[in-house]
C-alpha positions in Angstrom: 140.1 -79.7 -253.4 138.9 -76.1 -253.0 141.3 -73.2 -252.5 140.2 -72.8 -248.9 140.9 -76.4 -248.1 144.3 -76.2 -249.7 145.2 -73.2 -247.6 144.1 -75.0 -244.5 146.2 -78.0 -245.4 149.3 -75.8 -246.0 148.8 -74.2 -242.6 148.7 -77.6 -240.9 151.9 -78.6 -242.7 153.6 -75.4 -241.5 152.6 -76.1 -237.9 154.0 -79.6 -238.1 157.3 -78.2 -239.4 157.5 -75.7 -236.6 157.1 -72.6 -238.7 155.6 -69.8 -236.5 152.5 -68.0 -237.6 151.5 -64.4 -236.6 149.4 -64.5 -233.5 145.8 -63.4 -234.3 143.8 -61.9 -231.5 141.2 -64.3 -230.1 137.6 -63.7 -231.2 135.7 -63.0 -228.1 131.9 -62.7 -228.1 130.7 -59.1 -227.3 129.0 -59.9 -224.0 132.1 -61.7 -222.7 134.2 -58.7 -223.6 131.9 -56.4 -221.5 131.9 -58.8 -218.6 135.7 -59.0 -218.5 136.0 -55.2 -218.8 133.4 -54.6 -216.0 135.2 -57.0 -213.7 138.2 -54.7 -213.9 136.4 -51.6 -213.1 136.1 -50.4 -209.5 133.1 -48.2 -208.6 133.9 -45.8 -205.7 131.2 -43.8 -203.9 132.7 -41.9 -201.0 130.3 -40.4 -198.5 130.6 -38.4 -195.3 130.0 -41.3 -193.1 130.2 -44.4 -195.3 132.4 -45.6 -198.2 130.8 -47.8 -200.8 133.2 -49.5 -203.1 133.2 -52.6 -205.3 133.7 -54.1 -208.8 131.1 -53.1 -211.3 130.1 -56.8 -211.6 129.5 -57.1 -207.8 125.9 -57.4 -206.7 126.5 -55.3 -203.6 129.4 -53.0 -202.7 131.6 -53.3 -199.7 130.2 -50.8 -197.1 132.8 -49.4 -194.7 132.7 -46.5 -192.1 134.6 -43.7 -193.8 136.9 -43.1 -190.9 140.6 -43.6 -190.0 142.6 -43.6 -186.8 146.2 -42.5 -187.0 148.8 -43.3 -184.4 150.5 -40.3 -182.7 154.0 -39.6 -183.9 155.1 -38.3 -180.5 154.2 -39.7 -177.1 153.2 -36.4 -175.6 151.0 -35.4 -178.5 147.5 -34.1 -177.6 144.7 -36.3 -178.8 142.4 -35.1 -181.6 139.1 -36.4 -182.9 136.9 -35.1 -185.7 133.3 -34.6 -184.5 130.6 -36.9 -185.8 127.4 -35.5 -184.3 128.9 -32.3 -183.0 129.2 -29.3 -185.4 129.7 -25.6 -185.5 126.8 -23.2 -184.7 125.1 -25.4 -182.0 126.3 -23.5 -178.9 125.4 -19.9 -179.8 123.2 -17.8 -177.5 120.4 -18.0 -180.1 120.6 -21.8 -180.6 118.3 -22.9 -177.9 115.7 -20.2 -178.7 115.8 -21.3 -182.4 115.4 -25.0 -181.4 112.3 -24.1 -179.3 110.8 -22.1 -182.1 111.4 -24.9 -184.5 109.8 -27.4 -182.1 106.7 -25.2 -181.8 106.2 -25.3 -185.6 106.8 -29.1 -185.6 104.2 -29.5 -182.8 101.6 -27.4 -184.7 102.1 -29.6 -187.8 101.7 -32.8 -185.7 98.7 -31.6 -183.7 96.9 -30.3 -186.8 96.6 -33.9 -188.2 93.4 -35.7 -187.6 93.3 -39.4 -186.8 91.2 -41.7 -188.9 88.2 -41.2 -186.6 88.3 -37.5 -187.4 89.6 -36.5 -183.9 92.7 -34.3 -183.7 95.7 -35.9 -181.9 96.2 -35.0 -178.3 99.6 -33.4 -177.7 101.9 -35.3 -175.3 104.2 -33.1 -173.2 107.8 -34.1 -172.5 107.1 -33.6 -168.8 104.8 -36.6 -168.7 107.5 -38.9 -169.9 110.2 -37.2 -167.8 108.6 -38.0 -164.5 108.7 -41.7 -165.4 112.1 -41.9 -167.0 113.9 -40.1 -164.1 113.1 -43.1 -161.9 114.4 -45.7 -164.3 117.6 -47.6 -163.4 119.3 -50.0 -165.8 119.2 -53.8 -165.4 122.5 -55.8 -165.9 122.6 -58.4 -168.6 125.0 -61.3 -169.2 128.5 -59.8 -168.6 130.2 -62.6 -170.6 129.2 -60.9 -173.9 131.3 -57.8 -173.5 132.6 -56.0 -176.5 136.3 -55.2 -176.8 138.2 -52.2 -178.0 140.3 -52.6 -181.1 143.7 -54.2 -180.2 146.6 -51.8 -180.8 149.3 -53.8 -179.1 151.2 -54.1 -182.4 151.1 -50.3 -182.8 149.7 -50.1 -186.3 150.3 -46.8 -188.1 146.6 -46.5 -188.9 143.3 -48.3 -188.5 140.4 -48.1 -190.9 136.6 -48.5 -190.7 135.1 -50.5 -187.8 138.5 -50.9 -186.2 139.0 -47.1 -186.2 135.5 -46.6 -184.7 136.4 -48.8 -181.7 139.8 -47.5 -180.9 140.1 -46.9 -177.2 140.0 -43.2 -176.4 143.0 -43.7 -174.1 145.2 -45.0 -176.9 147.5 -42.6 -178.7 145.4 -42.3 -181.9 143.7 -39.3 -183.7 140.4 -40.1 -185.4 139.6 -38.4 -188.7 136.5 -38.4 -191.0 138.1 -37.2 -194.2 134.8 -36.1 -195.8 132.4 -33.8 -194.2 129.0 -32.6 -195.7 130.0 -34.1 -199.0 133.3 -32.2 -199.3 136.9 -32.9 -198.3 137.1 -32.1 -194.5 139.7 -29.4 -194.7 140.0 -27.5 -191.4 142.5 -25.7 -189.2 142.9 -28.6 -186.6 145.2 -31.6 -186.5 145.1 -33.6 -189.8 143.0 -30.9 -191.4 145.3 -29.8 -194.3 144.4 -30.8 -197.8 147.5 -33.0 -198.0 146.6 -34.8 -194.8 143.0 -35.4 -195.9 144.1 -36.8 -199.2 146.5 -39.1 -197.4 143.7 -40.3 -195.2 141.5 -41.1 -198.2 144.3 -42.9 -200.0 145.0 -45.0 -196.9 141.3 -45.9 -196.4 140.6 -46.7 -200.0 143.8 -48.7 -200.4 143.1 -50.7 -197.3 139.5 -51.6 -198.5 140.7 -52.4 -202.0 143.2 -54.9 -200.6 141.2 -56.4 -197.7 137.6 -56.3 -199.0 138.0 -56.5 -202.8 141.2 -58.6 -202.5 143.0 -56.6 -205.2 146.7 -56.2 -204.6 147.7 -52.5 -205.0 150.4 -53.5 -207.6 147.6 -54.8 -209.8 145.6 -51.5 -209.9 147.4 -50.7 -213.2 145.1 -53.3 -214.8 142.0 -51.7 -213.3 139.9 -48.6 -214.1 137.9 -46.5 -211.6 134.5 -44.8 -211.7 134.4 -42.0 -209.1 131.1 -40.6 -208.0 131.2 -36.9 -206.9 128.6 -34.6 -205.4 126.4 -32.5 -207.7 127.8 -29.3 -206.3 131.5 -30.0 -206.3 134.7 -28.3 -205.5 136.8 -28.4 -208.7 140.1 -28.2 -206.9 139.2 -31.1 -204.7 138.0 -33.2 -207.6 141.3 -32.5 -209.4 143.3 -33.6 -206.4 141.2 -36.8 -206.0 141.7 -37.8 -209.7 145.4 -37.0 -209.3 145.6 -39.3 -206.3 143.7 -42.2 -208.0 145.6 -42.1 -211.2 149.1 -41.2 -210.2 149.4 -42.2 -206.5 147.2 -45.4 -206.4 147.9 -46.3 -210.0 144.5 -46.9 -211.7 144.9 -47.0 -215.5 141.9 -44.8 -216.2 139.1 -43.0 -214.5 135.6 -41.7 -215.2 134.2 -38.9 -212.9 130.4 -38.6 -212.7 127.8 -37.0 -210.5 125.8 -38.8 -207.8 122.4 -37.6 -209.0 122.8 -38.8 -212.6 124.2 -42.2 -211.3 121.1 -42.4 -209.1 118.8 -42.2 -212.1 121.0 -44.9 -213.9 120.7 -47.1 -210.8 116.9 -46.7 -210.5 116.2 -47.2 -214.2 114.6 -43.7 -214.6 115.3 -41.4 -217.5 114.3 -38.3 -215.7 113.8 -37.5 -212.0 114.2 -34.8 -209.3 116.9 -36.6 -207.2 116.8 -36.0 -203.5 119.9 -37.5 -201.8 119.4 -37.4 -198.0 122.8 -38.3 -196.6 124.3 -38.4 -193.1 125.5 -34.8 -193.1 124.1 -33.1 -196.2 121.0 -33.3 -198.4 121.5 -32.6 -202.1 118.8 -32.0 -204.7 119.1 -31.9 -208.5 116.8 -32.3 -211.5 118.2 -34.9 -214.0 116.8 -35.2 -217.5 118.1 -37.9 -219.9 121.4 -38.2 -218.1 122.0 -34.5 -217.8 122.0 -32.7 -214.4 120.3 -29.3 -214.7 122.8 -26.9 -213.2 120.3 -24.2 -212.0 118.3 -26.9 -210.1 121.2 -28.0 -207.9 120.9 -27.3 -204.2 122.9 -28.6 -201.2 121.4 -28.3 -197.7 123.9 -28.5 -194.9 121.9 -31.0 -192.8 121.1 -34.7 -193.0 120.6 -37.9 -190.9 123.2 -37.0 -188.3 121.4 -33.8 -187.5 118.2 -35.7 -187.0 120.1 -38.1 -184.6 121.4 -35.1 -182.6 117.9 -33.5 -182.5 116.5 -36.8 -181.3 119.1 -36.9 -178.5 118.1 -33.3 -177.5 114.4 -34.5 -177.4 115.3 -37.6 -175.4 117.1 -35.4 -172.8 114.0 -33.2 -172.5 112.1 -36.4 -171.8 114.5 -37.5 -169.0 116.6 -40.0 -171.1 117.6 -42.7 -168.5 121.1 -43.3 -170.0 122.4 -40.1 -168.4 126.1 -40.6 -169.2 125.4 -40.3 -172.9 127.5 -37.6 -174.7 127.7 -36.4 -178.3 131.5 -36.3 -178.0 131.7 -40.0 -177.3 132.0 -42.1 -180.4 130.3 -45.2 -179.1 127.4 -43.1 -177.7 127.0 -41.7 -181.2 126.6 -45.2 -182.6 124.0 -46.0 -180.0 122.0 -42.8 -180.7 122.1 -43.6 -184.4 120.6 -47.1 -183.7 117.9 -45.6 -181.4 116.9 -43.1 -184.1 116.6 -45.9 -186.7 114.7 -48.1 -184.3 112.2 -45.7 -182.7 111.7 -42.7 -185.1 108.9 -42.9 -187.7 106.3 -40.7 -189.5 103.3 -43.1 -189.1 101.0 -40.9 -187.2 101.3 -38.0 -189.6 99.7 -39.6 -192.6 96.0 -40.2 -191.7 95.2 -42.7 -194.5 97.6 -45.2 -193.0 97.9 -44.3 -189.3 96.9 -46.5 -186.5 95.3 -44.4 -183.8 98.3 -44.7 -181.5 99.0 -41.6 -179.5 100.1 -40.8 -176.0 103.1 -42.4 -174.2 104.6 -45.7 -175.1 107.2 -47.8 -173.3 110.3 -49.1 -175.1 113.5 -50.7 -174.1 117.1 -50.6 -175.4 120.4 -52.2 -174.6 123.9 -50.6 -174.3 126.9 -52.7 -175.2 130.1 -50.9 -174.8 133.7 -52.2 -174.8 135.0 -53.3 -171.4 131.5 -52.5 -169.8 128.7 -54.9 -168.9 125.7 -54.9 -171.2 122.8 -53.0 -169.7 119.0 -53.0 -170.3 117.1 -49.7 -170.1 113.4 -48.9 -170.1 112.3 -45.6 -171.6 108.9 -44.0 -172.1 108.5 -41.8 -175.2 105.7 -39.6 -176.6 105.9 -37.3 -179.7 109.7 -37.3 -179.7 109.7 -40.2 -182.2 107.8 -38.0 -184.6 109.4 -34.7 -183.8 112.9 -35.7 -184.7 112.3 -36.7 -188.4 110.0 -33.7 -188.8 113.0 -31.5 -188.2 114.0 -32.2 -191.8 111.0 -30.2 -192.8 111.5 -27.5 -190.1 115.3 -27.3 -189.9 115.3 -24.4 -187.4 114.7 -27.3 -184.9 118.4 -28.3 -185.4 119.4 -25.0 -183.6 122.3 -24.3 -186.0 123.1 -20.5 -186.0 125.5 -18.5 -188.1 126.3 -21.3 -190.6 125.8 -21.5 -194.4 122.9 -23.8 -194.7 122.2 -23.8 -198.5 124.8 -24.1 -201.2 124.4 -23.3 -204.9 126.7 -24.2 -207.9 129.0 -21.2 -208.3 131.2 -20.4 -211.3 134.8 -21.7 -211.4 137.4 -19.4 -210.0 139.7 -20.5 -212.8 142.7 -22.9 -212.9 146.1 -22.0 -214.3 146.4 -25.5 -215.8 143.2 -24.9 -217.8 143.4 -21.7 -219.8 140.4 -22.5 -222.0 138.0 -22.8 -219.1 134.5 -21.3 -218.8 136.0 -17.8 -218.2 137.7 -18.0 -221.6 134.5 -19.4 -223.2 132.4 -16.6 -221.6 134.8 -13.9 -222.9 134.9 -15.2 -226.4 131.1 -15.8 -226.4 130.6 -12.2 -225.3 132.7 -10.8 -228.1 131.0 -13.0 -230.7 127.6 -12.0 -229.5 128.5 -8.3 -229.5 130.0 -8.5 -233.0 127.0 -10.5 -234.5 124.4 -8.2 -232.9 126.2 -5.1 -234.0 126.3 -6.4 -237.6 122.6 -7.3 -237.4 121.7 -3.8 -236.2 123.8 -2.1 -238.9 122.1 -4.2 -241.6 118.6 -3.2 -240.2 119.4 0.5 -240.2 118.6 2.6 -243.3 121.8 3.5 -245.0 122.4 7.1 -246.0 123.5 7.7 -249.7 127.1 6.9 -250.3 127.5 5.0 -247.0 128.3 1.7 -248.6 131.0 3.2 -250.8 132.5 5.1 -247.9 132.6 1.9 -245.8 134.2 -0.2 -248.6 136.8 2.5 -249.2 137.7 2.6 -245.5 138.1 -1.2 -245.6 136.0 -3.5 -243.5 133.6 -3.5 -240.6 133.9 -0.6 -238.1 133.4 -3.0 -235.2 136.7 -4.7 -236.1 138.5 -1.3 -236.0 137.1 -0.5 -232.6 134.3 1.8 -233.8 131.3 -0.4 -233.4 129.5 1.5 -230.6 126.3 -0.6 -231.0 127.9 -3.7 -229.5 129.2 -2.1 -226.3 126.0 -2.4 -224.3 125.1 -5.9 -225.3 125.0 -8.4 -222.3 126.4 -11.8 -222.3 124.8 -14.4 -224.6 121.8 -15.9 -222.8 122.0 -19.3 -224.5 124.8 -20.6 -222.4 125.6 -18.1 -219.8 122.3 -17.9 -218.0 122.9 -21.4 -216.6 126.3 -20.3 -215.1 125.8 -18.9 -211.6 127.1 -15.3 -211.8 127.6 -15.7 -215.6 127.3 -12.0 -216.4 129.5 -10.6 -213.7 131.9 -9.1 -216.2 129.1 -7.0 -217.8 127.0 -6.1 -214.7 127.3 -2.6 -213.2 128.7 -2.8 -209.6 125.4 -1.9 -208.0 123.5 -4.8 -209.8 126.3 -7.2 -209.0 126.4 -6.3 -205.3 122.6 -6.6 -205.2 122.6 -10.1 -206.8 125.4 -11.3 -204.6 123.6 -10.0 -201.5 120.4 -11.8 -202.5 122.4 -15.0 -203.1 124.2 -14.7 -199.7 120.8 -14.3 -197.9 119.4 -17.3 -199.8 122.4 -19.4 -198.8 121.9 -18.4 -195.2 118.4 -19.8 -195.1 117.7 -23.3 -193.8 115.1 -24.6 -196.3 112.9 -27.5 -195.3 113.1 -30.6 -197.4 109.7 -30.1 -199.1 110.4 -26.4 -199.9 113.9 -27.3 -201.3 112.3 -29.9 -203.7 109.8 -27.3 -204.9 112.6 -24.7 -205.4 114.8 -27.2 -207.3 111.9 -28.1 -209.7 110.9 -24.5 -210.1 114.4 -23.7 -211.4 113.9 -26.0 -214.4 113.7 -24.1 -217.7 110.4 -25.4 -219.1 107.0 -26.3 -217.8 107.2 -29.7 -219.5 110.4 -30.5 -217.6 108.8 -29.4 -214.3 105.9 -31.7 -214.9 108.3 -34.6 -215.5 110.1 -33.8 -212.2 106.9 -33.6 -210.1 105.9 -37.1 -211.4 109.2 -38.6 -210.5 110.8 -37.5 -207.2 113.5 -40.0 -206.4 114.7 -40.1 -202.8 118.1 -41.9 -202.2 120.5 -42.0 -199.3 120.0 -43.3 -195.8 118.8 -40.1 -194.1 115.0 -40.6 -194.7 114.6 -44.3 -194.0 111.6 -43.6 -191.7 108.5 -45.6 -191.9 105.8 -43.8 -194.0 108.3 -41.1 -195.1 107.4 -41.7 -198.7 103.7 -41.1 -198.2 104.3 -38.1 -195.9 106.7 -36.4 -198.3 104.3 -36.9 -201.2 101.5 -35.4 -199.1 103.6 -32.3 -198.3 104.6 -31.8 -202.0 101.0 -32.1 -203.2 99.8 -29.5 -200.6 102.6 -27.0 -201.4 103.1 -27.3 -205.1 101.9 -24.3 -207.2 98.2 -24.4 -208.1 99.0 -24.0 -211.8 100.9 -27.3 -211.7 98.4 -29.0 -209.5 95.9 -28.9 -212.4 98.2 -30.2 -215.1 100.4 -32.7 -213.3 98.7 -36.1 -213.5 100.3 -37.5 -210.3 103.0 -36.6 -207.9 105.1 -39.7 -207.3 107.8 -40.0 -204.6 110.0 -43.1 -205.2 112.1 -44.3 -202.3 112.8 -47.9 -203.2 113.0 -48.3 -207.0 113.1 -52.0 -207.9 112.9 -52.7 -204.2 116.5 -51.6 -203.8 118.2 -50.2 -200.7 118.1 -46.4 -201.4 121.6 -46.1 -199.9 123.1 -48.2 -202.7 121.3 -46.8 -205.7 123.9 -44.2 -206.7 126.7 -46.9 -206.4 124.6 -49.2 -208.5 124.2 -46.5 -211.1 128.0 -46.2 -211.2 128.1 -50.0 -212.0 125.5 -49.5 -214.7 127.6 -46.6 -216.1 130.6 -49.0 -216.4 128.6 -51.1 -218.9 127.3 -48.4 -221.2 128.8 -48.0 -224.6 128.9 -44.2 -224.3 131.2 -44.5 -221.3 134.1 -45.5 -223.6 134.3 -41.8 -224.6 134.6 -40.6 -221.0 137.7 -42.5 -219.8 140.6 -40.3 -218.8 143.8 -42.4 -219.1 146.8 -42.1 -216.8 149.1 -40.8 -219.6 146.6 -38.2 -220.7 146.2 -36.9 -217.2 150.0 -36.7 -216.8 150.2 -34.7 -220.0 147.1 -32.5 -219.9 146.0 -32.5 -216.3 142.6 -30.9 -215.3 141.9 -30.0 -219.0 140.9 -33.6 -219.5 138.0 -33.2 -217.0 136.6 -30.4 -219.1 137.0 -32.4 -222.3 135.8 -35.8 -221.0 133.5 -35.3 -218.0 129.8 -36.0 -218.8 128.8 -32.7 -217.1 129.8 -29.1 -217.6 133.1 -28.8 -215.8 
């Protein structure tokens, strides 16, 4: 009998006698370990209009309207509701003039296109449709299929998602959208404080985790969370969200990553110019090998909701037969969203594919509202179906005046919990650069006789004793600080600083069209090689550009407007809207699920105890992007 067999026999005897052995961890195959781990990771992608959340192993996430209705605490309390399609800057004296000017540019772009037979399109005036639509009266449908308002007889403290959307306006509930234009919806109205917004998010996310994912909240200590955040983020808000997820909701660990990078993971691309057209904002960023180029980040303060509102304005010009429609009415907003998705397209703007359909066309739509009979309307439309989506390329058509329309990534204002932040790094980098450059200049200067002996007798480098005048005029190091917006503020003279800030303010006040914003983002990349990569891989995600032929039209616009120098060297400009035939609205979430399975993600987890001890410093240490 061999030694191994004897040991095995002894082990069997010990078991029979009841002697306990030390418990060895079970040997689990590597793939099974990953599967179990991913099943206990929740991927959370919060949007302005929609929340997407699910386990990393789920094929599709749960998709829920990101809205909450909270019951009034007092009976006489005035009712408050966050606007969905209504926004600041629409009712200024200049708004209508700006809309009309934008519409003229849109019409010129439409009418300049030739049909496949070489003939230019004939413009269709809104007056032609209006004379017909004014005579239309709705036809009643089967009244038995009436929708109902959400039941509030049991007086729930709050309602979430679809239930919140269909709360009766006469009920004592306030309706809040806790995220607006990609950021926390902090404002001066009811429920607009940071504490209230965070409480709304916690209530929505907890409800969906329990009801849709069927995870009891007490079990979240066994789960980890991947949180997708905007490319241009508010550091204080991200800190508060991480605090809420780890300490309030009780997740054991978290990874925070950017939407654009996750979009490349979800689409299987190593590099891309990511264009995320959401409901209320459009963000652009160039991503290369999992790294978001900071200078290329742009956020435009318009999205699909602005196209919906623009379409409603165009419908009104054409005598929209549903005359009771109002932007302040929640159910009307849902109807307008559906009409935009049904009717709007970009077919006739791309001559290689268009069918020569122009002029007026008749359509029909139904209204189904709670406690109202279903009605059937006829409507005659012309160019309105093209004009609305074209507003993304001519955003003055939205008529938004006096608002910040373009955002850039600014430097951190500093956080008392994180003393070694980028301000500290910039300061130390500046001193190191000054010292090293001063030393290099001294070595290159011819030394007078006896200088070395005098220096050694005085003891050390004059720059260390405050006498190194050569280093005083050196600017901040270019290697790291050029990528920080406003990185050289400490060294700039006041006049240069004011000039640069004024230029940045003017730029942020402009409403860039989608095609121009893409060109600007790519142009901010450091090298020509990176720019060529980006032109050949423009990835469009989100639900704001789901119009028929949008891919071909955007590609056509980019090709016509890209710099001539790149037109010669870029082999092909490719706009990707459905990678792997996936829904573009889910690509970023899918990328978060892919992130959960990567080996490198293990180094990015921030655990609950670490957060309790070190706080926001952990984001600077563990985040996969420059915090």
